[in-house]
N, C-alpha and C positions, 0 to 999 in steps of 0.2 A: 626781835625788833618790830616796830610798827611804823608805817609811814604817816606823816603829818604835813600840813601846809602852813607856811609863815603867813600870819593873818594881820600883820601891822606893816606900815610903810617900809620900814627897815628894822630888822631885829638884830641887835648887837649880840654877838656870840662871845660869851665870857669864858675865861679860863676856869673859874670855879664859881659856885653859887654865891660865895662870900666875896667875890672880886669887886662888885660895884660898891661905891661909897654912897653916903647919904646924898651927896651933890649929883649923883648919877640917877636919881630917882626918876627923872623925866624920860630916861631911856628904857624904863621898865614898865611903863604904863600901857594901857590899851584905851584909845589909840596912843601910839607912841608920839612924843613931842621931840622929834630929832632936831628940828630947827632951834627950838627953845633951849634944849639941853646943850647943844654945842655953843650957842651964843652966850651961855651963862658961864662957860669955863674959861679960866685963865690959861696962859701958855703953860705955866708950871703944872696946873691940874691936868692938862692934856699930856704933858710929858710923863705923868704918872701911869698912863695906859701902857707905855713901853717899859719904863723903869721898874714898875712893880708887876709886870707880866699879867695885866688885867684882862686885855681883850685879845681874842684870837682872830676873828673876822666878822663879817656881817652877812645877812641874807635878805634879799628883797621880798616884798609881798608876792605871794603866789609860788614861792620856791618850795620844792619838795625837800623834806628832810626825813631821815630815818632816826626814830627815837630809840636810843640804846638803853637808857636807864631813866627812871624818874625818882627824884629825891625831894620830898616836900612839894614846894611850889615851882620846882625847876625840872627841866628835862635835859639830859645829855643827848646831843644830836650829832649826826653825821650828815654832811651836805654833799651829795653825789656830784653836783655841778662843779664843785671846787676840789679838783684833784690835788693831792699832796702826799708827801712821804710819811706823814703822821699816821694815816690810816688809809688802807687801800680802797675802802668804800667811799670816803669823802672827808672833808674837813671836820674835825671834831671840836666840840665845845658845849657850853651850857646856855640855854635860852629859857627865860621865864615861861612856864607852861601855858600861861594865859595869852601869850603872844602866838600860840599855835592853834590851828583848827584841825579837826579830824580829817583824815584822808578822804577825798571824794573822787569818784570815777571820772568826773569831768576833767580832772587834772592828769589822767592817765593818757598822756599825749603820745600819739603814734607818729612815726616818721612821715613827713609830708603834711601833717595836720596844720591848719592855719592858726596862727597866733597873732595877737595884737601886741606889738612891741612899742613901748613908750619911747618916743624920740624927743619929746620936750624935756628940758632939764628937770622940771617938776610939773606935774599936772594933778588934776583931781579925779577921783572916781565918783561917779554919780549913781544914785539909785535909779531904778527904772521909771520912777515918777519925777526924775530930774532934780532931786535934792542933792546938794553938794555933800560928798562924803570925805574920806581920808585923802591925804596927799599920796601921790605915787612918784617914785624917783625914776630917773633916766634908766632905760633898759629893763624895766619891769615887763615881764611877759605873761600874758594871760590867754587862755584858750578862746578863740573867736567863735561866737555862736551865730551871729548874723550882723548885717549892716543896714543902716538907714542913710538918708541923704547927708546928714551931718554928724552921725555918731556910729560907734561900733558897740555891739552888745557882747559882753565877755562873761566867762565863768569866773566867779570869785569864791573864796571860802564862805561867803555869806549868801550865795545865790547869784542871780544875774546882776550885772552892773553895766553902766554906760561910761564910755570915754569919748572925748571929742575927737572926731576923725582927723582933725588937723594936728593932733598931738601924738599920733601913732603911725606906725607903718605895718602893713600886713605882711608877715613873713611865714615861711614854712618851717616846721620843726626839723632840727637836725640838718638843715641845709645852709650853705654859705649864702649870705645876704648879697643881693645885687647892689653894686655901687657904680657910679659913673667914673670911668677911668681906672687908674691904678689903685689897687687895694691898700698898698702901703701908704700912699699919699692920703687916702681916705682915713686911715687910722690917725694920722697926724692932724688932719683937718677936724676930725671929731674931738680930738684932744684939746685943740686950741679953743674950743667952746668953753672950756673950764678954766682958762687962765684966771688966776686970782682966787680960785677956790681954796680955802684953807685946808691944810693937811690934817688927816685924822689917822692915827695908828689903828690898823685893822679895818680902815674905812673901805667900803665897797659900794658906795652910793654917791649920787650927785649932791649929797649933803657934805661929803668929804671923802677923799680917797687917800690911802697910803701909796707908796711908790709902786708896789707890785699890784695893788688893787686897781690903780690907774691903768697900768699896762694891760692887765687882765680884761678890764671893762672896755677899753678902746678897741681891743681885738674882738671882744664879744659884740661890739657895735657893728662889725661887718660879718658876724656869724662865725668867727673863728674862736675855738675853745683852746685855751692854754692853761697850764698849771696855775694855781693860786699864788704861790710864794716865789720870790725872786730866786732863791736857791734852786727850786725845782725848775723854774723857767729857764735858768742858765744851763740846765742839763739836757734839755729837749730842743726841738726845732732844728733848723738848718744852721750849721756853723758858717759865719760870715767873717772874712778877713777885713781888716781895717780899710784897705784900699777898695773894697767892693761894697762898702756900706751904702744903703739906699734908704730914703724916707720910710719909716714904719718899722725898721729893724730895731731890736732891743739891745741896749748897751748895759753891761753888768759891771759892777764895781765891788772890789773885795778889799778887806783889811790887809795890812802888811804889804802895801804898795802892789796890790793885785795878786798876791800869792796866798792870802788867807781866805777866810770865810766871806762868801758873797753877802753884801749887806744893802745893796741898792740897785735899782734898775731905772732906766730912762728910755724914752723913745727918740731915736735919731730922726732929725728933720732935714738933713742935708746941710751943706755949707758949714760943717763942723758945729752945728747947733743941735741942742737936745731939749725936749720938753719933758718935764718930770714934776712929781710931787715930792718936795725935798725932805722936810722933817716937820716936827710939831711947831717949830718957830716960824715956818714959812707957808707958802701957798704955791699952787701950780704955776710954774714959770718956764720961760725959755732962757737957756744959758748957752754961752759960747764956750765950747770945750777948751779951745786954745787959751782962754782967759782964766781957766779954773785949774790951777796947778794940781790941786789934790785929786780932782777927778781924772785928769790925764794920767797921773801916777797910779791910780787905783783901777783904771779900766782893765778888766781881765779877759773878757770874752764878749762876743756879739752873736745874736741869734736872730733868725728870720722864721716867722710862722705864717706869713701871708703868701 
């Protein structure tokens, strides 16, 4: 295997090289047109991502991947940042090879190294002569090189780049991010920023999240790493009984009235409310658990990671 770096705003990780349809072409380009791609799709076309097992996950710009195999214009990768039971190294799937850049030592991040974390929902990367470049999604992390009065200079797969200081937070690698007050409440508050964002199966960016991608990234927003998929998330963390639930805890739902396979996760908000990314027909929303009979019947376990 060899290491590589995701070199587009968000790379969709496909189940097979022949998974994308002609209408998914905008997701395969460099630079990728994530916004245009998703805006062009009907609900039925989005449902196909799940129904036809097309998409596995996504990876943000600057993410390290391990290339396991190359096949024509495609690379089979593993994503170490996204733990799962499918592969002990990281989440597996296929990415167009032209959306990857060769590994650079600038991305060999050591514990405690400073990173620029994108805190804006969407921002732009600029060249060092301040020409606007590609969009970057929420929680994109890039190694920090230096700072100016209004910008941060970061390492990118193309060399040095600039980000507006107001759109990032300086954090340290492998350390929990400081928040004001309770960390569970911070997870909820960060999630509320994305109310109304349409669901995307496999989604791991502020262009669209699936249910477990939403839970994963809202924890990542406070520096907490959890497994990628709901079924794996439900097996780790601290078990929480219903009467002890607090904002930021994860609620899991299973088929067969809670006795079958875990199929959904949401973030508890307190007062019997949950924020979640529901399905391809919906968008991130707040629901009252007491008013949702199916969810109450399917709630199988709760976990706390914060």
